TORGUSE-245252 format. One line per field, with one value per residue (C-alpha): x, y, z; residue in three letters; residue number from 1. Coordinates in Angstrom, 2 decimals, padded with zeros to 5 digits, always signed. Layout:
! TORGUSE-245252
X = c(X ...)
Y = c(Y ...)
Z = c(Z ...)
aa = c(ALA ...)
i = c(NUM ...)
This chain:
! TORGUSE-245252
X = c(+088.84 +089.03 +092.64 +093.15 +096.13 +096.41 +099.71 +100.70 +104.50 +107.10 +106.53 +104.40 +101.38 +100.10 +103.48 +103.12 +099.65 +099.98 +102.92 +100.77 +097.93 +100.24 +101.22 +097.60 +096.43 +096.38 +093.31 +091.30 +089.64 +087.75 +088.63 +090.97 +091.39 +093.33 +092.63 +095.25 +094.74 +096.69 +095.95 +092.93 +091.24 +090.93 +092.14 +090.43 +091.30 +089.54 +089.16 +087.31 +089.59 +093.13 +095.46 +097.21 +094.02 +094.38 +098.27 +097.66 +094.92 +097.36 +100.13 +097.78 +096.88 +098.68 +100.57 +099.41 +101.78 +100.35 +101.81 +098.58 +096.46 +094.28 +093.80 +091.63 +091.15 +087.47 +085.88 +082.43 +079.60 +077.02 +077.01 +078.76 +082.51 +082.70 +084.40 +081.56 +081.35 +084.95 +086.51 +087.36 +083.85 +083.27 +080.59 +078.69 +081.48 +084.18 +086.17 +085.51 +087.03 +086.11 +087.38 +085.62 +085.90 +082.98 +079.26 +077.07 +073.82 +071.44 +072.96 +069.51 +067.60 +071.00 +070.99 +067.08 +067.58 +070.47 +068.67 +065.57 +067.83 +068.95 +072.20 +072.98 +074.51 +076.05 +077.08 +075.24 +077.43 +076.70 +080.03 +079.11 +076.55 +079.43 +081.20 +077.75 +077.21 +080.89 +079.88 +076.84 +078.70 +081.97 +082.64 +086.34 +087.14 +087.35 +087.77 +084.72 +082.77 +083.88 +083.12 +079.74 +078.90 +080.22 +077.65 +074.96 +076.45 +075.30 +077.41 +081.21 +083.42 +086.93 +086.69 +089.50 +088.65 +090.75 +089.61 +090.62 +091.01 +093.44 +096.43 +098.34 +095.61 +093.94 +091.30 +090.56 +087.86 +087.19 +084.50 +085.16 +087.38 +091.05 +093.05 +096.49 +098.72 +102.39 +104.57 +107.33 +109.94 +108.34 +105.64 +102.69 +100.46 +097.02 +096.53 +094.29 +097.45 +100.90 +102.09 +101.09 +103.72 +106.25 +108.68 +108.73 +108.34 +108.07 +106.59 +102.84 +100.25 +096.86 +093.75 +091.05 +087.33 +085.43 +088.36 +089.19 +092.57 +094.06 +097.26 +099.62 +103.21 +104.46 +101.77 +099.31 +096.28 +093.60 +090.36 +087.28 +083.72 +083.39 +086.68 +088.68 +092.19 +093.22 +096.69 +097.38 +099.38 +102.54 +104.56 +107.38 +106.77 +109.28 +109.63 +110.69 +109.84 +111.88 +109.49 +106.53 +108.40 +108.23 +111.87 +112.31 +109.29 +106.61 +103.84 +103.56 +101.86 +104.82 +107.13 +104.78 +104.50 +108.45 +108.42 +106.34 +109.38 +110.83 +107.19 +106.79 +110.03 +109.12 +105.80 +107.55 +110.43 +110.86 +108.01 +110.05 +111.08 +114.47 +112.84 +111.79 +108.08 +105.79 +105.70 +102.95 +103.36 +100.53 +097.90 +096.73 +094.50 +095.54 +096.31 +093.16 +091.10 +092.41 +091.71 +088.14 +087.44 +084.73 +084.62 +086.57 +084.79 +087.03 +085.43 +086.91 +086.28 +087.59 +091.11 +091.38 +088.17 +090.12 +093.04 +090.77 +089.28 +092.84 +093.18 +089.83 +091.52 +094.53 +092.82 +090.34 +092.99 +095.37 +093.14 +089.94 +088.03 +084.95 +085.75 +083.67 +084.72 +081.98 +081.95 +082.15 +079.50 +076.84 +077.90 +076.11 +072.93 +072.08 +072.39 +075.42 +075.92 +079.17 +079.94 +082.84 +084.11 +084.28 +087.50 +086.68 +089.57 +089.30 +091.40 +092.13 +095.22 +094.44 +092.74 +090.15 +087.91 +084.34 +082.33 +085.37 +085.23 +081.60 +081.72 +084.24 +082.34 +079.29 +081.13 +082.85 +079.28 +078.53 +081.60 +083.64 +087.57 +089.05 +092.15 +093.15 +095.33 +096.43 +099.39 +098.86 +100.15 +097.73 +094.78 +091.32 +090.68 +094.01 +093.14 +089.78 +090.83 +092.07 +095.13 +096.66 +098.76 +100.87 +101.65 +104.72 +104.26 +105.30 +103.36 +100.98 +100.24 +098.59 +094.90 +095.02 +096.41 +099.29 +101.75 +098.96 +097.15 +100.20 +101.17 +097.60 +097.54 +101.02 +099.60 +096.57 +098.81 +100.63 +097.40 +096.25 +099.56 +099.54 +096.21 +097.12 +100.20 +098.40 +095.41 +097.80 +096.02 +099.39 +102.54 +105.65 +107.69 +104.80 +104.38 +108.30 +108.03 +105.07 +107.15 +110.13 +107.89 +106.56 +110.22 +110.96 +108.08 +109.99 +112.64 +109.99 +108.19 +111.45 +111.83 +108.21 +108.82 +111.79 +109.50 +106.95 +107.85 +105.78 +102.70 +103.19 +103.52 +100.18 +098.53 +099.49 +098.17 +094.83 +094.40 +091.57 +089.40 +086.29 +085.75 +088.18 +087.11 +089.14 +088.66 +090.33 +089.62 +090.13 +092.74 +092.73 +089.19 +089.98 +092.78 +090.50 +088.36 +091.34 +092.59 +089.29 +089.04 +092.41 +091.31 +088.20 +089.93 +092.60 +091.25 +087.69 +087.18 +084.20 +086.08 +084.52 +086.18 +084.53 +085.03 +085.93 +083.34 +080.42 +081.09 +078.67 +076.10 +075.64 +078.98 +080.03 +077.16 +079.63 +082.17 +082.26 +084.90 +088.04 +087.08 +090.17 +089.91 +092.65 +092.97 +094.77 +096.15 +099.09 +099.99 +096.86 +094.95 +092.10 +093.97 +092.31 +088.95 +090.32 +091.47 +087.85 +086.81 +089.23 +088.22 +084.72 +085.78 +087.94 +085.28 +083.23 +086.06 +087.72 +091.31 +093.10 +095.72 +096.87 +099.14 +100.75 +103.68 +107.04 +107.23 +103.36 +102.44 +098.92 +097.37 +099.98 +098.03 +095.04 +096.72 +096.87 +099.29 +101.14 +102.51 +104.88 +105.44 +107.81 +106.47 +105.45 +102.80 +099.44 +097.98 +100.66 +100.46 +098.41 +101.42 +102.82 +099.79 +098.68 +101.87 +101.07 +097.50 +098.75 +101.37 +098.59 +096.24 +098.76 +100.18 +096.77 +095.71 +099.06 +098.33 +095.11 +096.47 +094.92 +096.26 +097.58 +097.93 +094.50 +091.72 +088.49 +085.91 +088.06 +089.62 +092.57 +090.79 +086.95 +086.20 +082.32 +079.81)
Y = c(+109.32 +112.28 +113.66 +117.48 +119.50 +123.52 +125.44 +128.90 +129.87 +130.43 +126.92 +125.85 +124.98 +122.03 +120.28 +120.52 +119.74 +116.86 +115.45 +115.96 +114.01 +111.07 +110.77 +110.79 +108.01 +105.65 +107.31 +105.73 +107.81 +107.44 +110.71 +113.79 +117.29 +120.34 +124.10 +126.91 +130.59 +132.60 +135.68 +136.63 +133.25 +129.71 +127.20 +123.73 +120.25 +117.12 +113.51 +110.31 +107.42 +107.16 +110.18 +109.14 +110.15 +113.55 +113.69 +112.61 +115.42 +118.03 +116.84 +117.28 +120.90 +124.28 +124.36 +125.75 +128.23 +129.81 +129.47 +128.99 +125.98 +123.38 +119.67 +116.73 +113.10 +112.14 +109.11 +109.23 +110.01 +112.13 +111.29 +108.70 +109.00 +110.95 +113.83 +116.15 +115.17 +115.36 +118.23 +120.94 +122.65 +126.19 +128.98 +130.62 +133.32 +130.59 +132.64 +130.54 +127.16 +124.50 +121.14 +119.43 +116.25 +115.00 +115.32 +118.41 +116.98 +119.87 +120.26 +119.44 +122.68 +124.85 +123.49 +124.17 +127.67 +128.33 +127.25 +129.27 +132.15 +131.74 +129.68 +126.79 +123.74 +121.06 +118.23 +115.75 +116.52 +118.29 +120.14 +122.44 +124.27 +125.80 +127.21 +129.04 +129.92 +131.47 +133.42 +135.00 +136.09 +137.19 +141.10 +141.04 +139.10 +135.45 +134.26 +136.16 +134.54 +131.13 +131.87 +132.88 +129.75 +127.40 +128.75 +127.30 +124.11 +120.73 +117.74 +117.34 +118.69 +120.14 +122.68 +124.45 +127.57 +129.52 +132.54 +134.17 +137.69 +136.34 +134.93 +134.59 +133.23 +129.76 +129.47 +126.31 +125.23 +122.35 +120.64 +117.36 +115.99 +116.33 +119.56 +120.38 +123.42 +122.66 +125.53 +126.15 +128.94 +131.33 +128.60 +126.90 +124.02 +122.76 +118.95 +116.29 +114.62 +115.61 +112.96 +115.40 +117.86 +115.88 +116.47 +120.00 +120.73 +118.79 +121.58 +121.46 +123.67 +122.20 +123.52 +122.87 +122.33 +124.97 +127.13 +129.11 +129.12 +131.79 +130.34 +132.88 +132.43 +134.23 +133.59 +131.11 +132.98 +131.12 +132.37 +130.98 +131.42 +135.03 +136.26 +136.24 +135.25 +132.00 +130.55 +127.40 +124.54 +123.70 +120.40 +118.82 +115.38 +112.97 +110.95 +111.88 +111.08 +108.01 +106.57 +107.09 +105.65 +101.98 +101.53 +098.92 +096.98 +095.99 +097.39 +099.50 +096.85 +094.67 +097.16 +097.91 +094.21 +093.96 +097.22 +095.95 +094.76 +098.20 +099.65 +097.72 +098.71 +102.31 +101.73 +100.00 +102.57 +104.87 +103.32 +101.95 +103.80 +103.32 +100.46 +098.60 +099.40 +100.90 +104.78 +106.27 +109.93 +110.41 +109.04 +111.97 +110.12 +110.23 +106.96 +107.79 +108.06 +104.85 +102.95 +104.34 +102.92 +100.45 +099.59 +100.13 +100.65 +100.34 +101.92 +101.15 +100.23 +097.79 +096.43 +098.75 +096.87 +093.48 +094.99 +096.40 +092.94 +091.69 +094.53 +093.30 +089.97 +091.65 +094.16 +091.88 +089.37 +091.56 +094.20 +092.48 +095.47 +094.73 +095.64 +095.95 +096.60 +098.45 +098.98 +102.76 +103.43 +101.40 +102.90 +106.13 +104.91 +102.51 +104.83 +103.19 +103.47 +105.18 +107.51 +109.28 +105.76 +104.65 +105.01 +105.13 +104.08 +105.20 +103.34 +104.81 +104.77 +108.14 +109.68 +111.02 +107.94 +109.64 +106.99 +106.70 +110.27 +110.68 +107.77 +109.46 +112.82 +111.00 +109.14 +112.55 +114.04 +111.54 +112.68 +109.47 +109.60 +109.16 +107.83 +107.75 +105.23 +106.55 +106.90 +110.57 +113.32 +116.29 +114.19 +115.20 +112.13 +112.74 +116.41 +115.81 +112.98 +113.42 +111.66 +110.03 +107.04 +107.54 +104.22 +105.79 +103.28 +105.92 +106.46 +103.54 +104.00 +100.61 +100.75 +097.52 +098.17 +096.08 +097.70 +099.96 +096.83 +095.49 +098.67 +099.22 +095.74 +096.52 +099.83 +097.92 +095.57 +098.67 +100.24 +096.88 +096.66 +100.06 +099.95 +096.59 +098.22 +101.24 +099.30 +096.69 +093.60 +092.57 +092.81 +094.84 +091.46 +090.26 +093.62 +093.52 +089.90 +090.74 +093.72 +091.45 +089.24 +092.29 +093.44 +090.09 +090.50 +092.31 +089.62 +087.11 +088.96 +089.21 +085.43 +084.68 +087.14 +084.82 +081.71 +083.23 +081.63 +078.57 +080.84 +082.72 +079.26 +078.35 +081.63 +081.30 +077.71 +078.79 +081.94 +080.60 +079.75 +081.97 +081.01 +080.80 +080.45 +081.27 +080.04 +080.42 +080.44 +083.17 +085.73 +083.44 +084.66 +088.47 +087.26 +084.85 +088.10 +090.05 +087.37 +087.09 +090.83 +091.02 +088.46 +090.17 +093.62 +092.59 +089.48 +090.14 +086.64 +085.56 +085.21 +084.65 +084.58 +082.61 +081.54 +077.91 +076.82 +078.32 +076.38 +073.85 +076.58 +077.41 +078.13 +074.45 +074.52 +076.52 +073.72 +071.29 +068.95 +071.22 +074.35 +076.07 +076.69 +078.59 +077.63 +079.96 +077.37 +078.90 +077.00 +077.54 +075.81 +075.58 +073.66 +070.42 +071.97 +073.39 +069.89 +068.61 +071.65 +070.84 +067.16 +068.09 +070.35 +067.66 +065.27 +067.45 +067.63 +070.96 +071.57 +072.62 +075.42 +075.31 +078.22 +076.91 +077.34 +075.69 +072.60 +072.09 +068.99 +068.81 +070.00 +068.51 +065.36 +067.45 +069.79 +069.49 +072.54 +073.39 +076.91 +077.48 +080.64 +080.97 +080.29 +083.24 +083.63 +082.77 +086.25 +087.76 +085.43 +087.71 +089.72 +086.76 +084.81 +088.18 +088.03 +085.12 +086.32 +089.59 +088.00 +085.26 +087.90 +090.23 +087.10 +085.96 +089.31 +089.52 +086.08 +087.32 +090.28 +092.83 +096.23 +095.11 +098.87 +100.17 +097.59 +098.65 +100.67 +101.25 +104.34 +104.30 +106.74 +106.75 +110.34 +110.37 +108.49)
Z = c(+100.05 +097.66 +097.45 +097.54 +096.62 +096.62 +095.73 +095.59 +094.89 +091.87 +090.33 +087.61 +089.69 +087.49 +088.12 +091.94 +091.94 +089.68 +091.95 +094.88 +093.31 +092.41 +096.09 +097.00 +094.51 +097.45 +098.85 +096.17 +093.16 +089.85 +088.16 +088.30 +087.39 +088.00 +087.86 +087.47 +087.77 +085.08 +082.85 +084.86 +084.13 +085.58 +083.30 +084.05 +082.78 +084.16 +083.17 +084.39 +085.22 +086.27 +086.64 +083.46 +081.47 +083.01 +082.09 +078.69 +078.25 +079.65 +077.18 +074.28 +074.87 +075.52 +078.65 +081.75 +083.05 +086.31 +089.53 +091.72 +091.25 +092.72 +091.96 +093.16 +092.72 +093.33 +094.49 +093.35 +095.63 +093.87 +090.16 +088.25 +087.52 +084.24 +082.82 +083.63 +087.16 +087.87 +089.75 +089.78 +089.13 +088.14 +088.54 +085.57 +085.21 +084.71 +087.46 +090.38 +090.81 +093.65 +094.54 +097.47 +099.64 +101.63 +101.21 +101.16 +102.86 +102.02 +098.30 +096.76 +098.25 +097.70 +094.11 +093.54 +094.98 +092.64 +089.69 +090.53 +090.84 +087.16 +087.69 +085.23 +086.82 +084.45 +086.74 +088.94 +092.09 +095.18 +094.71 +091.76 +093.94 +096.23 +093.18 +092.46 +096.01 +096.01 +092.95 +094.53 +097.56 +096.09 +096.27 +096.04 +099.24 +098.35 +102.04 +103.23 +100.32 +101.44 +105.21 +104.14 +102.05 +104.63 +107.07 +104.92 +104.13 +106.02 +106.29 +106.33 +103.85 +102.82 +099.95 +098.28 +095.89 +093.34 +091.81 +088.61 +090.28 +092.79 +091.16 +094.57 +096.55 +097.34 +100.16 +102.00 +104.64 +106.50 +108.61 +110.14 +107.27 +106.94 +105.41 +106.31 +105.37 +104.07 +105.17 +102.50 +101.70 +099.34 +098.53 +100.65 +100.05 +101.07 +100.83 +102.41 +103.62 +104.26 +101.72 +098.97 +099.69 +101.58 +098.57 +099.07 +102.99 +106.20 +108.01 +108.44 +109.92 +111.45 +110.04 +112.62 +112.64 +110.87 +110.01 +106.71 +105.57 +103.00 +101.43 +099.83 +098.66 +101.53 +104.35 +105.69 +107.47 +109.44 +110.67 +112.11 +110.27 +111.84 +110.20 +113.44 +112.93 +114.87 +115.92 +114.43 +115.66 +113.65 +113.58 +111.71 +109.82 +110.94 +107.67 +104.31 +100.56 +100.60 +103.14 +100.70 +097.67 +096.59 +097.05 +094.47 +095.43 +092.87 +095.07 +098.26 +100.07 +099.63 +100.76 +103.87 +104.53 +104.99 +106.98 +109.88 +112.09 +112.10 +112.58 +115.55 +117.09 +116.55 +118.42 +121.36 +121.19 +124.31 +126.21 +129.24 +132.48 +134.29 +136.12 +133.17 +133.55 +131.00 +130.56 +128.42 +128.53 +125.99 +128.30 +130.04 +132.50 +136.19 +137.85 +140.17 +137.04 +135.59 +138.89 +138.91 +135.24 +135.11 +131.45 +128.15 +124.77 +121.71 +118.39 +114.97 +111.43 +108.93 +109.69 +112.81 +114.05 +113.94 +115.79 +118.45 +118.99 +119.57 +122.04 +123.89 +124.69 +126.04 +128.11 +129.77 +130.42 +132.10 +133.90 +134.41 +133.20 +131.26 +127.42 +124.34 +120.79 +118.49 +114.97 +114.92 +112.32 +114.45 +117.91 +118.45 +116.93 +119.55 +122.50 +124.25 +127.98 +128.47 +131.51 +133.35 +134.44 +130.70 +128.64 +125.01 +122.86 +119.11 +116.78 +113.45 +111.18 +109.58 +112.54 +110.25 +109.89 +110.00 +111.74 +114.32 +114.91 +115.32 +117.82 +119.81 +119.86 +121.09 +123.89 +124.89 +125.18 +127.65 +129.61 +128.85 +129.03 +125.39 +123.98 +120.25 +118.70 +115.66 +113.33 +112.45 +114.31 +114.44 +113.06 +114.15 +116.27 +118.24 +118.63 +119.85 +122.47 +126.05 +125.00 +121.78 +121.53 +118.13 +116.66 +114.80 +111.78 +109.12 +105.86 +104.63 +100.92 +099.79 +100.31 +102.01 +105.51 +106.88 +109.10 +110.37 +111.78 +113.19 +115.13 +116.24 +117.89 +119.37 +120.80 +122.19 +124.06 +125.60 +126.59 +128.27 +130.16 +131.16 +132.60 +134.32 +135.74 +137.24 +138.44 +140.17 +138.47 +137.27 +139.36 +138.15 +137.28 +135.20 +133.33 +132.80 +131.33 +128.90 +127.62 +127.09 +125.01 +122.94 +122.39 +121.03 +118.25 +115.60 +115.39 +115.16 +112.49 +110.44 +110.83 +109.80 +106.64 +105.64 +105.45 +103.23 +099.73 +100.70 +101.04 +097.92 +096.06 +097.62 +096.73 +092.99 +092.98 +094.66 +092.55 +090.53 +093.57 +094.00 +097.82 +100.69 +104.36 +107.43 +110.94 +114.24 +118.08 +120.82 +119.09 +116.02 +115.20 +114.64 +112.48 +110.59 +109.87 +108.92 +106.52 +104.92 +104.55 +102.79 +100.40 +099.70 +099.31 +097.01 +095.05 +094.91 +096.09 +098.30 +101.75 +104.94 +108.37 +111.44 +114.92 +114.50 +117.16 +115.12 +111.75 +112.81 +113.21 +109.46 +107.69 +107.18 +104.42 +102.35 +102.23 +099.32 +097.86 +097.50 +099.31 +100.79 +104.50 +106.17 +109.81 +112.34 +114.79 +116.96 +120.08 +122.47 +125.22 +122.67 +120.05 +121.03 +120.19 +116.98 +115.72 +116.13 +113.91 +111.17 +111.29 +110.57 +107.58 +106.00 +106.38 +104.09 +101.49 +102.79 +101.71 +104.77 +105.01 +108.53 +110.25 +113.34 +115.68 +115.68 +117.71 +117.82 +115.81 +116.91 +113.58 +111.36 +110.56 +109.50 +107.29 +103.46 +103.54 +106.71 +107.41 +110.40 +112.41 +115.41 +118.69 +121.10 +123.98 +122.49 +123.36 +121.04 +118.28 +116.08 +115.57 +113.63 +111.90 +110.26 +108.11 +106.16 +105.55 +104.08 +102.01 +100.80 +099.86 +097.91 +095.97 +095.31 +093.84 +092.07 +090.49 +089.05 +087.44 +089.95 +091.34 +094.59 +095.96 +094.64 +094.67 +092.88 +094.70 +097.78 +099.47 +101.95 +104.36 +104.64 +105.66 +105.00 +106.97)
aa = c(MET CYS GLY ILE VAL GLY TYR VAL GLY PRO LYS ARG ALA VAL ASP VAL VAL LEU GLU GLY LEU ARG ARG LEU GLU TYR ARG GLY TYR ASP SER ALA GLY VAL ALA VAL VAL GLU ASN ALA THR VAL ASP VAL GLU ARG ARG ALA GLY LYS LEU SER ASN LEU GLU LYS ALA LEU SER GLU ARG GLU GLN MET THR GLY THR THR GLY ILE GLY HIS THR ARG TRP ALA THR HIS GLY ALA PRO THR ASP ARG ASN ALA HIS PRO HIS VAL ASP CYS THR GLY LYS VAL ALA VAL VAL HIS ASN GLY THR ILE GLU ASN PHE ALA GLU LEU ARG HIS ALA LEU GLU VAL GLY GLY HIS GLN LEU HIS SER GLU THR ASP THR GLU ALA VAL ALA HIS MET VAL GLU GLU ARG TYR ASP GLY ASP LEU ALA ALA ALA VAL ARG SER VAL CYS LYS GLU LEU GLY GLY SER PHE VAL LEU VAL VAL ALA HIS ALA ASP HIS PRO ASP LEU VAL VAL GLY ALA ARG ARG ASN LEU PRO LEU VAL ALA GLY VAL GLY GLU GLY GLU ASN PHE LEU ALA SER ASP VAL THR ALA PHE ILE GLY HIS THR ARG ASN ALA ARG VAL VAL ASP GLN ASP GLN ILE VAL GLU LEU ARG SER ASP SER ILE THR VAL THR ASP LEU GLU GLY THR VAL VAL ASP GLY GLU GLN TYR HIS VAL ASP TRP ASP THR ASP ALA ALA GLU LYS GLY GLY TYR GLU PHE PHE MET LEU LYS GLU ILE GLU GLU GLN PRO ALA ALA VAL ARG GLU THR LEU ALA GLY ARG LEU ASP SER LYS GLY LEU LEU ARG LEU ASP GLU LEU ALA LEU SER ASP GLU ASP ILE ARG ASP LEU GLU GLN VAL VAL VAL VAL ALA CYS GLY SER SER TYR HIS SER ALA MET VAL GLY LYS TYR ALA ILE GLU ARG TRP THR ARG ILE ALA THR SER VAL GLU ILE ALA SER GLU PHE ARG TYR ARG ASP PRO VAL VAL ASN ARG ARG THR LEU LEU VAL ALA VAL SER GLN SER GLY GLU THR ALA ASP THR LEU GLU ALA LEU ARG HIS ALA ARG GLN GLN ARG ALA TRP SER LEU ALA VAL THR ASN THR VAL GLY SER THR VAL ALA ARG GLU SER ASP ALA ALA LEU TYR THR ARG GLY GLY PRO GLU VAL ALA VAL ALA SER THR LYS ALA VAL MET THR GLN MET THR ALA MET TYR LEU VAL GLY LEU TYR LEU ALA GLN VAL ARG GLY THR ARG ASP PRO ASP GLU VAL ARG ALA HIS LEU ARG ASP LEU GLN GLU ILE PRO HIS LEU ILE GLU GLU THR LEU SER ARG MET GLU VAL VAL ARG GLU LEU ALA ARG ASP LEU SER SER GLU GLU ARG VAL LEU PHE ILE GLY ARG HIS VAL GLY TYR PRO MET ALA LEU GLU GLY ALA LEU LYS LEU LYS GLU LEU ALA TYR VAL SER ALA GLU GLY PHE PRO ALA GLY GLU ILE LYS HIS GLY PRO ILE ALA LEU VAL GLU GLN GLY THR PRO VAL VAL VAL LEU ALA PRO ARG HIS ALA LEU THR SER LYS LEU VAL THR ASN VAL GLN GLU LEU ARG ALA ARG GLY ALA ARG THR ILE VAL VAL THR THR ASP GLY ASP ASP ALA MET GLU PRO TYR ALA ASP HIS LEU ILE ARG ILE PRO ASP THR LYS SER LEU LEU SER PRO LEU LEU THR MET VAL PRO MET GLN VAL PHE ALA ALA GLU PHE ALA LYS ALA ARG GLY LEU ASP VAL ASP GLN PRO ARG ASN LEU ALA LYS SER VAL THR VAL GLU)
i = c(1 2 3 4 5 6 7 8 9 10 11 12 13 14 15 16 17 18 19 20 21 22 23 24 25 26 27 28 29 30 31 32 33 34 35 36 37 38 39 40 41 42 43 44 45 46 47 48 49 50 51 52 53 54 55 56 57 58 59 60 61 62 63 64 65 66 67 68 69 70 71 72 73 74 75 76 77 78 79 80 81 82 83 84 85 86 87 88 89 90 91 92 93 94 95 96 97 98 99 100 101 102 103 104 105 106 107 108 109 110 111 112 113 114 115 116 117 118 119 120 121 122 123 124 125 126 127 128 129 130 131 132 133 134 135 136 137 138 139 140 141 142 143 144 145 146 147 148 149 150 151 152 153 154 155 156 157 158 159 160 161 162 163 164 165 166 167 168 169 170 171 172 173 174 175 176 177 178 179 180 181 182 183 184 185 186 187 188 189 190 191 192 193 194 195 196 197 198 199 200 201 202 203 204 205 206 207 208 209 210 211 212 213 214 215 216 217 218 219 220 221 222 223 224 225 226 227 228 229 230 231 232 233 234 235 236 237 238 239 240 241 242 243 244 245 246 247 248 249 250 251 252 253 254 255 256 257 258 259 260 261 262 263 264 265 266 267 268 269 270 271 272 273 274 275 276 277 278 279 280 281 282 283 284 285 286 287 288 289 290 291 292 293 294 295 296 297 298 299 300 301 302 303 304 305 306 307 308 309 310 311 312 313 314 315 316 317 318 319 320 321 322 323 324 325 326 327 328 329 330 331 332 333 334 335 336 337 338 339 340 341 342 343 344 345 346 347 348 349 350 351 352 353 354 355 356 357 358 359 360 361 362 363 364 365 366 367 368 369 370 371 372 373 374 375 376 377 378 379 380 381 382 383 384 385 386 387 388 389 390 391 392 393 394 395 396 397 398 399 400 401 402 403 404 405 406 407 408 409 410 411 412 413 414 415 416 417 418 419 420 421 422 423 424 425 426 427 428 429 430 431 432 433 434 435 436 437 438 439 440 441 442 443 444 445 446 447 448 449 450 451 452 453 454 455 456 457 458 459 460 461 462 463 464 465 466 467 468 469 470 471 472 473 474 475 476 477 478 479 480 481 482 483 484 485 486 487 488 489 490 491 492 493 494 495 496 497 498 499 500 501 502 503 504 505 506 507 508 509 510 511 512 513 514 515 516 517 518 519 520 521 522 523 524 525 526 527 528 529 530 531 532 533 534 535 536 537 538 539 540 541 542 543 544 545 546 547 548 549 550 551 552 553 554 555 556 557 558 559 560 561 562 563 564 565 566 567 568 569 570 571 572 573 574 575 576 577 578 579 580 581 582 583 584 585 586 587 588 589 590 591 592 593 594 595 596 597 598 599 600 601 602 603 604 605 606 607 608 609)
């Protein structure tokens, strides 16, 4: 959600901070602000709306010249998106400036105590209370004041604090939500995401749970809440600024759709041993532990949930282990039954999704084994799991996920095959055959992408529609859900996905003359049943858009529009059927004049419950 940037170094801080905020725009936001330490003061500018509003305000005033600064893009939780509620927030003296991501759950009582004590708070936010609390506790040691404040805060948060008395210091703190330090030469950075500082350094340092980081131009010091210095894990980011730029595409999402073949290749790369069998070095469970598993539980949110659903089909098919897929935000509240013979798989592109992280922690408390499937090295979900399977998809900037879902599905297939290989439910030759099929997928995605002009034309033709339905069977059902979600996210259309066999149990009431219905019908044993479902829809006036496989003509007589994809094994077909769904949603939104990369009200990573 909110984007945070901190900088200490020789450059004009406002320039570095604004650059970082631009790179974090994909996270979703509705206001922005900066604070710069200079001449023993903290100079603050903030504006509601897009970053361009802040940049315009800065251009109309005296330049900020200080070399220490913090910045923020806010996704509103407490208080409307106004100038008054935008971050940074300051204390009564105007010397303390704070930016914040997350939710201070006990802010009402903290605010009341401050107001009783004579503090004047001017915003509706939970954040402003933190600035005044730092003011009360500050005695010359800013980090000590922040540590003291954090002990009183409830909820999940990242705080970054600047003080007028410290022109070469920014202090950060984190609980549950992401914060990473960028390690430069004569300059250092703090940010919600390495994307913010990737143009300056690709070396990063982890800031862990309930840790405080003191950022100076020549040092980064990390302590726990008691002030004890702790060692921090450092890592190198293996992509650069080019990977995070549009590269000539009109939207990041269009670029990321085209990057999917390469992303899947990266997910698969280096996974085979000399015998052509699967090797997952990241999976820390012993073979004996894997053989003892009695159930697999996958937790995820949003598009990751749909990739997890596809994984369920593969895991159960190949391993015969009972597998369930849970919406992470609901998982721990129903007192789930997990134990030492459970493998909990947490799927999250960012590795910081709050609900998924809490589900993971709940399962670990019950002694379940845990595996993170994530794109982000060093993320909280990865660090708190027994093992992490990195999808290696590279940066994904558009809010609507594309290559992240594609690589998550690929990773889930790998998990299923590895479990089957170790448990002996599939013999080595069969595992090799499935791996060969997977390795062919990037080429088939490229072929699918080359056929998408018909999908773009159809999307433009249908762009005035306010309702689109999606149906599928077996692994087509999760893709129906994903296709509907993409259209909702990008085009603000009432789009719904259903299992095709369920349409007679209510959803068919939505169909009237001309209602577009997207039918995901790759070659499958259930095709004949899907034909019956489509006939029922057409009898009620539906306009059918059928996605089917080369050489399969079963659906052709019942399609008003036919979209063909290359043939592959039916279990792997989501890796191809997803592509036209992505292109359709992006072109649909573009035809409606909407922002494809930053749809309204949405954030890239949901880091609060």
